[in-house]
N, C-alpha and C positions, 0 to 999 in steps of 0.2 A: 513235592507231594502235596495235594490238598485232600483233606478229610471233611466230608459233610456228615455231621452227626446230629441225629434225632431232629431233622427238619420237619417242622409242622407250620401250616399256614392256613387260617380258615378267613372266610368271607361270611360273616353272619354265622348261621348255624352249619354252613357248608364248608368241609374241609377240603382245600384244593391239594393240599399235601398232609400226610399223617405219618410222622415218625420215620423219615427217610435217612438211611444211613448208606453212603458210597464212598469209597476211597479211590483216588486215581494217582498212580504213581508217576514219578518223573518220566518223561519220554514215553507215555502210555496215552493210547487214543481209547476212549471210552464212547461206544455207540450207545446213545440214549434213545429208547423207543417207546412207543406207546400210542394208543388210539388218540383220536382228538379228545381233549379234556382229560387226559391221563395225569397231567400236572408237570409236563416238560416245560412249558413256558413260564410257569410259576416258579420253579426250581430255578431257572436261569435268572428270572428277575429278581430273585432274592440274592443270587451270587453277584450280581452287578449293580446291586443298590438300588433297583427300581422299586422294590417291595421292601418292607422291614420284615426282619426275621422275628416271629413271635416265640417260637420254641426252638432250641437247637443251637449248634455251635459250628464255627468253622475254623479249621487248622490249616494253616500254610507252613509247610516244612516243620510240623511239629509245634508250631507257635500259635496260640489261639489269636484270631484277628477278629475285628469289629468292622462291619460293613454298613454304614448308615445311609449312604448315597453313592451314586455312580462315580464320584470323584475319589472316595475311598476305595472303591474297587479298582479303578484305573491305577491308582498309586501302588496298590498291591500287586499289579502286573496282571490283572484279570481283564482280558478284553474279549468283546463279543463282536461277530459279524453276523447281523441280524437278517433275517429273511427280507424284510422291508429296508432298503438301503439308508444308512444313516450319513447322508452327505448333504452339503449345503449346494443347492442346484446351480447357484450363479457363481460358484467358485470353481477355478480350474482343478484338475487333477492334483497338481503340485499344492495348490493351497489347501485342499481338503486333506491331503497326506500330512501336512504340517499343522493341522489343527491341533490345538492342545500341547504342542511340542515347543521347545525353545528354539527361536529363530536364530540362524546365523547372521551375525552383524559385522559390518565393517567399522573402521574408525569413526567415532561420532555417533554409534548406535543406529546407523542406516542398515536396513534389512539387506543382506546380501543375497538376493535371489539367484544370481547366477551360480554362486558356489552351492547353494541349497538344491537347485535344479540338477547340477552336476552330480551332487551326493546321491539323489534320488535315481538319476539316469544310470549311474553306475551300478547301484544295488539292484535295479530292475533287469539290467543286462546280465549281471552274475547269476541272477535267479531264473533266467528264461523267460522273463515277463516282457511281452512287447505291448506297449501302450501309448497312445498320443496324449501325454498328460497336460497339453496346452488347451485342450477341450474342456469346456465346462460340464460339469456333472450331468446337467439337464440334457446336453447333447450326446452323452455317452450311452451306449447300449447297456441293458442289464449286466451282461457278462464283464464288460469293461469297468462298471461301477463296483462290481464284486471284486475285481482284481485290485482297484484303488483301495478298497477296504482291507483287503489282505496285505498289500504293501505297507499301509498304515500300521496294522497289527504287527508285521514283521519287524518294522523299524522300532516299535515300542518294546521289543524283546520281551514278549508275553511270557508270565510265568504259566498263566492258565489261559488258554484260547477256546472259546466257544463259538462253533459254527452252526448256525440254524438253517437248515435247509439250503446250504450254500449252492447246491447244482441245479436249482430250479430252472434255470433259463440258460444252462451252459451247453456247448456242443460237446461231442466226446473229446475233442482235441482240448478244448477249454478246461474240461474236467481233468483231463490228464495233467495239465499244467498246475491246476489247483491241488491234485494229490501229491504232485513232486514237491510242491512247496510245503505242504503239510508234513511231509516226511523229513525235509529240512528243519522245520520247527520242532518236530519231534527229536531229531538228532541233537538238537540244543538243549534238550532237557525239559520242555514244556509239557504239561499236562494238557490234554486236548479232549474237549466234549464235542462229539460230532452228533448233530440231531438231524435225522431224516425219515421220511416215510419210504425211502428207496432201500429195501432190505438188501438187494444186491451189493449196494454201496456199503452198508454197515459191515457186511461180512469181508468186503474188500479192504477195508480201510482200518477197522477197529480190532484192538486186542481183546477188549471184553465188551459185552454188552449188558446193559441195565434195563429191565423191564418195568415200566410203571403201568398201573392200572388202577383207574379211580383214585388216584392220589396217594397210592401205596406202592412201595417198592416190592415187586413180586419175587425177583430173583436177579442175581448178577453172574453171567456165564462167561466162560472163556470162549472166544469165538470159534476156536478150532475144535471145540468139544460139543458143539450144537450145530442145528440146521435151521433153515428159514421156517419150515412147517412147525418146528418145536417152539420157536420165538413167537410165532403168531398165535399159537394155542395159549401162551402164557399171557399175551396181550388181551386176549378176549376171555370173557366167562362163559363163552358159548350159549349165550342167552337164545332161548328158541321163541319164535312168534307164535302166539295162540291163535292167530289168524288162519284158520283152515277153509274158509269159505271164499274162493275167488270168483266164483259165479256172480259177480256183481252185475246190476242191471246197466251195463255199459252202453252210450249211446253213440252219436256221431263223433267223428274226429274233429276236435276243436282246434288243436294246434299240431303242427307239423314243423320239425326243425330238420333241414336237410343239409348236411355237409357244411355247417357253420365253422368259419375258420377266422382267426384274428390273431395276427403274429403279436401285436401290442398287448393283447390280453391273454396270450399263451393258450388259445384255443386252436388245436391241431385239427380235429375233425369231429363234430358233434352232430349226431342224428338220433331222433326219437319222436314219438308221437304221444299225444295226450288226448284222451277221450272223454267227452261227457259222462259224468257220473263215477269218475274215478280219481282217486289220489295217487298221482305219480310221484314217487320219490327220486330225487337224484342224490346218489350218496358218492362221496369221494373223500380222500384225505386232505389235510390242509394243503393249499396250493394247487388242487387238481383243477380248478377252474369252475366251481359250482355257482359261486356269486357272479362271476362274468358272464355265464351263460345265462342267467336270468336277466342281468342287466342289458345284455346285448339284445336279448329278445324285446325287452320293454322299451328300448331306444335310448338307454343311458350311455351305452358305449356302442362305438362303431365295430363293423366286422369287415373284413376283407373280401369274403365271398360267402356263398352259401344261400339257401332260401328259408325264409318263414312264411308260413301258411296259416291263415286263421280262417277256419271254416271252408277250407279248401281254396281259399284266395290269396293270392300272393300279397304279402304285407312288406312294401318298400318304403324308403325314407322314413324309417321308424323314428318315433320319438315319444315321451311319456304323454304329451297332450293327445297325439293320435292313438296311442294305445288305450288310453282311458275312453276315447270316443268309439274305439273298436271292442269295446267290453272287456278290456284286459286291465288288471290293476296289480302293482307290485306292492308287497308288504317287505319293507327293506331290513337288512340285518342291522343296520344302524340307525335305530329308531330316533335317537336324540339329534343326529345330523340330518337325516333323510325322511323321517317319519312324522316328526312334530315340529312346531315352533314353540319352544319353551316359555317364551315370554307372553304368549298368547293365551286366551281362555280355553277351558275344555270345549265350551260350545264352538267357538270359532274354529279350533282345530277340527272338530267333527265335520264341520260343513264346507271345509276349505276346497274339497275336490268337487263339490256340486253348488258352488255359490250362485252360478247362473240360475238355479231353479228358485231361488229366493229373491231374484231382482227383476223389476219391470221397469222399463225406460231408465235404467241406471240407478233406481231407488231400491234398496234392500227392504224385504219384507221382513222385518225383525221378529214379529210375532210367530210367523210360520218358521222362521229359523229356530227360534227357542223351542217352539213345540216339537219340531223334528229331532233337535238335539235331545230333549227330555226323553223322548220315546226311546232312542237308542241307549241312552244312559240307564233307563230301566230295563231295557231288554238284556243288556250286557252286564248289568248289576256292577256298575262302575261306582266305586267308593270316593266320594268328593264332598266338600262342604257346600258348594254352590256350583252352577254351570258356569259362574263368571271366574271361578278360580282358576289361577294360572296353571297349565298342565305340568309345568315343571315342578310344582309342589306335590303332585301325585306320586304314588309308589311306582316302581317300574312296571308291576303287573297290570296296574289300572292305567298307566300310560299306553302299554301294549294293546289293552281293550279299546282305548280311544282310537288307536291306528286301525284296529279291525273295523271299529265302527264307521270311520270315515270311509272304508274300502266298501263296506256293506251299502252305505248310502249311495255310492257311484253304481249300484246294481250291475256288477260284472258278471260275465259268464265264464271267466277265466281267472283264477287266483295264482299268482306267483309268489310264494311266501318262502322268505330267505330267513332261517333260523327264528320261526315265529314264537318259539317259547323261550328264547334266550333271556336269561336272569329274571325269571318270573317264578312265584311260589308254586307249589304243588298244586293247590287249588285251581289256581289260574291256568296252569299248564293243562289240566284236564278239561277246563271250560273251553280252551283254545282248541284242544283236540276234537272236543265234542262238536265245536262250531265248524271246524274243517270237514268232518265227517258228514255233518248235517248238509253243508252246501254242495258236497259231492253228491249225495243221495237225492238232492233237489235237482240234479241234472247239470250242476256246473263242473267245470274242469279245475283241478287243482294239482300245480306242480310245486312240490315242497322239498326245501333243502334243509337238513339239519346235520349237525356234527355228532349228534347222539344216535348211535346205531339202534339201541333199544327203541328209542322214540320211532326212528324210521320204519322198524319193524311192527310196532304197535299201530301206527296210522296208515301206512301206505298200503295200497293193493297191488302196486307193481313198483319195482326198483329197478332204475338204470344206473349202472356203476360207471363213474367218471374216473378215470386214471390219466394223470399228465396231459389233460387237455383233450381226451379222447372218451368218446362213449364205448364202452367195452362190451357190455351185455345187458340184456333185459331179463330180469327175474320176477316171475309171479310170486307174491308172497303167500305161499302155502306152507305153513310150518317151516319157514326159512330160519336158519340159525345165524348168529353174528358171524361164525368162522366161514359159512358158505358165501356170505356177502364180501367180508373182508378180504378173503383169499384172492379175488378178483382186483384188489387195490394194489397189489404188490406184483 
């Protein structure tokens, strides 16, 4: 039995978890549910030693335990299968399964791979798992990679097994195999935490359901005593948008997406339109394909089929460079990796996407570059010591303003905004909201992704709900409530 007592974790002044208490008995499956940002991932990262525990205690079989790092967690028998697979790409399935385990050796200490492979082959056969474990992880499909992690966890004889969105890329048959093996792990007495946005799975496999909202535990329910509608109502505070006027001055169609599909990016069928003068929100739960949609439109990812039209003209052979030339710009979710160059100055980051404007015959007009950067810094009220200061030294909010400034200088007519206010303070968040609205009212088109449903309702004029790689419905944002939007996500 594992007991989580008074878990709290803060980042600055923000509590990701606050006084959470959960008990999971031996041989019990707990479904852990909540909206994006509810605190599910934070709780699991504390249990597995990725985050330190600031307040609270963990008890395993009645004994208080200390988890300082992932090694401590694994020694206690706490194993996790992450949504993003944790395998070494160049290793075979056999090699990945034996990672961190004691190797079987022959006389002289030579690794006995024949015996080790036979041991794994017998184990997978007994458990109905069919896999070619001679393949390297990089050559495996996502379902195969998941099964490799499952075999590894089962061989480790987990006391606590955490599964984070395990069925995101599985067929019904593969899901059935997974559930059969979860039942076997359960029979051995392990405590299981099952995290998913798929409510039907929660009720199919869980004994109890714990509901998190805004970092707090709202309730723990017996699965047999509740239903999906009740659980969803606990997950949301049914916040209602105060946007009542949807009669915006909408112009021509800027972007059309028709039947966009990509097996590699888990996009099943995506279709929607964005018009000049509107903020179009794409809302879905984690793993629904929101970021993949924006990056496919922009040309960072390949699609298998479907059409993208810009201003009613087919946009083919997409690439970021072509997108910028066509008046489209992406504000990426991961600004540190995709939005800025941390070691470069603020000034240089601001003008990166428009360098050609400041060059003649291969020579940069540095005065013009400095003047342009200064105007943007003043317009966006970017706090810094000097334009030459490295952008990596700025706060997260000011870095995000630089990302926006860079896009504004490209003078686009279509903005693709992926989590534009992630990890910024309240004031900067409101400034970014105002900037997005201003650009839309100036006749630009904005497609925005955010995990925060309240933010989506505050800013968007229209919302397209994405579920498991499909566009489900388009909703005009006229006094919409969180419940009305979220019910389409399940």
